[in-house]
C-alpha positions in Angstrom: 56.4 64.5 -54.7 54.3 65.4 -51.8 51.0 65.1 -54.1 51.9 61.9 -54.9 52.7 60.8 -51.3 49.3 62.2 -50.2 47.5 60.1 -52.9 49.4 56.9 -51.9 48.4 57.6 -48.3 45.1 58.5 -49.1 44.5 54.9 -51.4 46.1 53.1 -47.8 43.8 54.8 -45.6 40.6 54.0 -48.1 41.6 50.6 -48.5 42.0 50.1 -44.8 38.6 51.6 -44.3 36.9 49.2 -46.9 38.7 46.0 -45.2 37.4 47.3 -41.9 33.9 47.8 -43.1 34.1 44.3 -44.7 35.2 42.8 -41.4 32.6 44.6 -39.5 29.8 43.2 -41.9 31.1 39.8 -41.7 31.3 40.2 -37.6 27.6 41.4 -37.8 26.4 38.8 -40.0 28.2 36.0 -37.6 26.4 37.8 -34.4 22.9 37.7 -36.2 23.4 33.8 -37.1 24.9 33.5 -33.5 21.6 35.4 -32.2 19.4 33.4 -34.3 20.8 29.9 -33.1 20.4 31.1 -29.5 17.0 32.2 -30.0 15.7 29.0 -31.8 17.6 27.0 -28.7 15.9 29.1 -26.1 12.5 28.6 -27.8 13.1 25.0 -27.8 14.0 24.9 -24.1 11.0 27.0 -23.4 8.7 24.6 -25.5 10.2 22.0 -23.4 9.9 23.5 -20.1 6.2 24.3 -21.0 5.5 20.5 -21.7 7.5 19.5 -18.5 5.4 22.2 -16.4 1.9 21.1 -17.9 2.6 17.3 -17.1 3.6 18.4 -13.5 0.7 20.8 -12.8 -1.5 18.0 -12.5 -0.3 17.4 -9.0 -1.7 14.3 -6.9 -4.2 15.2 -4.5 -2.7 15.6 -1.1 -3.4 12.7 0.9 -5.5 13.6 4.0 -5.9 10.8 6.7 -9.3 9.6 7.3 -11.3 8.8 10.3 -9.3 6.7 12.7 -10.4 3.1 12.3 -10.7 0.4 15.1 -9.3 -2.4 13.2 -10.7 -5.1 15.8 -14.3 -3.9 14.4 -13.2 -5.0 10.8 -13.6 -8.6 9.4 -10.6 -10.2 8.2 -11.9 -9.9 4.5 -12.4 -6.1 5.0 -9.1 -5.4 6.4 -7.6 -7.6 3.4 -9.7 -5.4 1.1 -8.2 -2.1 2.7 -4.6 -3.8 2.2 -5.5 -4.4 -1.3 -7.0 -1.0 -1.8 -3.6 0.6 -0.3 -1.3 -1.3 -2.3 -3.1 -0.4 -5.3 -2.8 3.3 -4.4 1.0 2.9 -3.6 1.6 1.3 -6.9 -0.3 4.2 -8.8 1.5 6.8 -6.8 4.8 5.4 -7.4 4.1 5.1 -11.2 3.1 8.7 -11.1 6.2 9.6 -9.5 8.4 7.8 -12.1 6.6 9.4 -15.1 7.0 12.6 -13.2 10.9 12.0 -12.8 11.0 10.9 -16.7 9.3 14.1 -17.9 11.4 16.5 -15.7 14.7 14.9 -16.9 13.8 14.7 -20.6 15.4 17.9 -21.6 18.7 16.7 -19.4 18.2 19.6 -16.8 16.6 19.9 -13.7 15.4 23.3 -11.9 14.9 23.8 -8.2 11.0 24.3 -9.1 10.8 20.7 -10.6 12.7 19.6 -7.7 9.8 20.8 -5.6 7.3 19.2 -7.9 9.1 15.9 -7.8 9.2 16.1 -4.0 5.4 16.2 -3.9 5.3 13.0 -6.1 7.4 11.5 -3.8 5.6 12.4 -0.6 2.2 11.1 -2.2 3.7 7.6 -3.1 5.7 7.5 0.4 2.4 8.0 2.1 0.5 5.2 0.4 3.4 2.9 1.1 3.6 3.7 4.7 -0.5 3.1 4.8 0.0 -0.3 3.1 2.7 -1.4 5.6 0.6 -0.1 8.6 -2.4 -2.1 7.3 -0.4 -5.1 7.0 1.1 -4.9 10.5 -2.6 -4.8 11.8 -3.4 -7.9 9.7 -0.4 -9.6 11.3 -1.6 -8.5 14.8 -5.1 -9.7 14.3 -5.0 -12.6 12.3 -1.3 -13.7 12.0 -2.0 -16.6 14.4 -4.9 -17.8 12.5 -4.0 -17.5 9.2 -1.8 -20.1 6.9 -1.8 -19.3 3.2 -2.2 -15.8 3.8 1.0 -15.5 5.8 2.9 -16.5 2.9 1.0 -14.3 0.4 1.4 -11.5 2.9 5.1 -12.1 3.2 5.7 -12.0 -0.5 3.7 -8.6 -1.1 5.7 -7.1 2.0 8.9 -8.2 0.2 7.9 -6.3 -3.0 6.5 -3.5 -1.0 9.8 -3.2 0.8 11.7 -3.3 -2.3 9.5 -0.5 -3.9 10.1 1.5 -0.8 13.6 1.4 -1.0 13.7 2.6 -4.7 11.5 5.3 -3.8 14.1 6.2 -0.9 16.5 6.3 -3.7 14.7 8.9 -5.5 14.4 10.8 -2.6 18.1 10.8 -2.0 18.9 11.9 -5.5 16.5 14.8 -5.1 18.4 15.9 -2.2 21.5 15.7 -3.8 20.3 17.7 -6.9 18.6 20.2 -4.9 21.8 20.6 -2.8 23.8 21.3 -6.0 21.3 23.6 -7.3 21.1 25.7 -4.0 25.0 26.1 -4.2 24.8 27.8 -7.7 26.5 24.6 -9.3 26.1 23.1 -12.5 24.2 19.9 -12.2 26.2 16.9 -13.6 24.6 14.6 -16.3 25.5 11.8 -13.6 23.1 13.2 -11.2 20.2 13.1 -13.7 21.3 9.7 -14.7 21.1 8.4 -11.0 17.7 10.0 -10.4 16.4 8.4 -13.8 17.9 5.1 -12.8 16.2 5.0 -9.5 12.9 6.0 -11.1 13.0 3.3 -13.6 13.9 0.4 -10.8 10.8 2.1 -8.7 8.5 1.2 -12.0 9.8 -2.3 -12.1 9.3 -2.6 -8.5 5.7 -1.2 -8.6 4.8 -3.6 -11.7 6.2 -6.4 -9.5 4.2 -5.5 -6.4 1.0 -5.2 -8.5 1.5 -8.6 -10.1 2.2 -10.2 -6.7 -0.8 -8.6 -4.9 -3.4 -9.2 -7.5 -4.7 -12.6 -6.0 -4.4 -11.9 -2.4 -8.2 -11.8 -2.1 -8.7 -15.1 -3.6 -5.7 -16.5 -1.5 -7.8 -15.2 1.6 -10.9 -16.9 0.5 -8.9 -20.3 -0.1 -7.2 -19.9 3.5 -10.6 -19.2 5.1 -12.2 -22.1 3.5 -9.3 -24.2 4.4 -9.9 -23.5 8.0 -13.6 -24.5 8.0 -12.9 -27.6 6.2 -10.4 -28.7 8.7 -12.7 -27.8 11.8 -15.5 -29.7 10.2 -13.5 -33.0 10.6 -13.6 -32.7 14.4 -15.6 -35.1 16.1 -17.0 -35.0 19.7 -14.8 -36.6 22.2 -16.6 -35.8 25.5 -20.2 -35.9 25.1 -22.6 -34.8 27.9 -24.5 -37.4 29.9 -27.8 -35.4 30.6 -29.5 -32.2 29.7 -27.8 -30.2 32.8 -24.6 -31.4 31.5 -25.4 -30.5 27.9 -26.4 -27.0 28.9 -23.2 -26.8 30.9 -20.9 -27.7 27.9 -22.7 -24.7 26.0 -21.7 -22.2 28.7 -18.1 -23.9 28.5 -18.1 -23.1 24.8 -19.2 -19.7 25.5 -16.7 -18.9 28.0 -13.6 -20.3 26.2 -14.5 -18.2 23.1 -14.9 -14.9 25.1 -11.8 -15.7 27.0 -9.9 -16.5 23.9 -11.1 -13.3 22.3 -10.0 -11.3 25.1 -7.0 -10.1 23.0 -9.1 -9.6 20.1 -7.7 -12.5 18.2 -7.6 -16.2 17.8 -4.7 -18.6 17.4 -5.4 -21.8 15.3 -4.9 -24.0 18.5 -7.6 -21.7 20.2 -10.0 -22.1 17.4 -9.6 -25.6 17.3 -10.3 -26.2 20.9 -13.3 -23.7 20.6 -14.7 -26.2 17.8 -14.0 -29.3 19.9 -16.0 -27.7 22.8 -18.7 -26.9 20.3 -18.9 -30.7 18.7 -19.2 -31.9 22.3 -22.0 -29.5 23.2 -23.8 -30.0 20.0 -24.0 -33.7 20.6 -25.2 -33.1 24.0 -27.9 -30.9 22.8 -28.9 -33.8 20.2 -29.3 -36.1 22.5 -30.7 -34.2 25.6 -31.9 -31.1 24.1 -35.5 -31.4 23.9 -37.8 -29.3 26.5 -39.5 -30.8 29.3 -38.3 -33.7 31.1 -36.9 -34.1 34.6 -34.4 -31.2 34.2 -36.9 -29.0 32.9 -35.5 -25.8 31.0 -35.6 -24.4 27.4 -35.8 -26.5 24.2 -31.7 -26.8 23.6 -32.1 -28.8 20.3 -33.4 -25.4 18.5 -29.5 -24.0 19.0 -27.7 -27.3 17.9 -26.6 -25.4 14.9 -25.3 -22.3 16.8 -21.9 -24.0 17.6 -20.8 -24.4 13.9 -22.2 -21.2 13.0 -20.2 -19.5 15.6 -17.1 -21.6 15.0 -17.2 -20.9 11.2 -17.5 -17.0 11.6 -14.5 -17.1 13.8 -12.7 -19.5 11.2 -13.6 -17.1 8.4 -12.2 -14.1 10.2 -15.7 -12.4 11.1 -14.8 -11.8 14.3 -17.1 -8.9 15.1 -20.3 -11.0 13.9 -18.9 -13.9 16.0 -18.4 -11.9 19.0 -22.1 -10.5 18.8 -23.4 -14.1 18.3 -21.7 -15.6 21.1 -23.3 -12.9 23.2 -26.5 -13.3 21.9 -26.2 -17.2 22.2 -25.6 -16.7 25.9 -28.5 -14.6 26.6 -30.7 -17.3 24.7 -29.6 -19.9 26.8 -30.9 -18.1 30.1 -29.7 -19.0 33.5 -26.4 -21.0 33.9 -26.9 -24.6 35.8 -25.3 -25.0 38.8 -21.9 -26.9 39.0 -22.1 -30.3 39.9 -19.7 -31.4 42.5 
């Protein structure tokens, strides 16, 4: 009986061992599958990280402020060209920022290093937006009282620039939230990534709108300037000098008014109109009494008849440095001032 019991027990033990071996084999096989899947996923993640890293290693050059510019020494056209350039740079930098965000979040994850990368892009865009805004402020200060069509154009550009700046701020806010989450060791929610992407897409849309709005700014400027010149050309003399001394004095009145009006480094439309009126009066006096010799003596003023329109048109076209210099040279050319009549 005992031998039989031993045989039965042996069979049971052997069966248990075989069953255990079978289960162990299945477990080992499943572990291998899991390991392979995990390895594939890791490889894919590393590949995507490599793509993201490659896209982000071409970092934008760090903006470095150039030499200080004395804007009063620039013409209106030169200042407008700087605005046009800075707006184009702001658009390009914003588009690079949105591309960086899209590339970084394409794997639905964001790391702390990637947040640092994105901040660099954001600072790059923010710098050029601020530069454009500062240049526009300088334009308003120097030419806002003189411009007409350009005020409408600049206002529209400023509106688009502000909207783009707002969405860049939203990107910055989203990055701060992401960075805060990661620094606490918490899992980043998909909602946070979606919020970052939404801000980037809106910034891209605003950048394109700004680019479209600003593309004709320089042509608007030319039309505005020509409009000023055309308007001033309609002015006729209303107080013609009665002799050569009065004609010479009227020229100095023109010069004095121009220098006083430019004391604050800008002209209003009223000041420009008044200057043009004085110029027309003096020009008529030069035409009537400008010849050399005669009882009054003095220089031949007729050679300077074209100076009034030349200087006024320079002011009208926003060529302030040239107009100021021309005004000073004109004063020197006229020689001594005649005495004021009682």
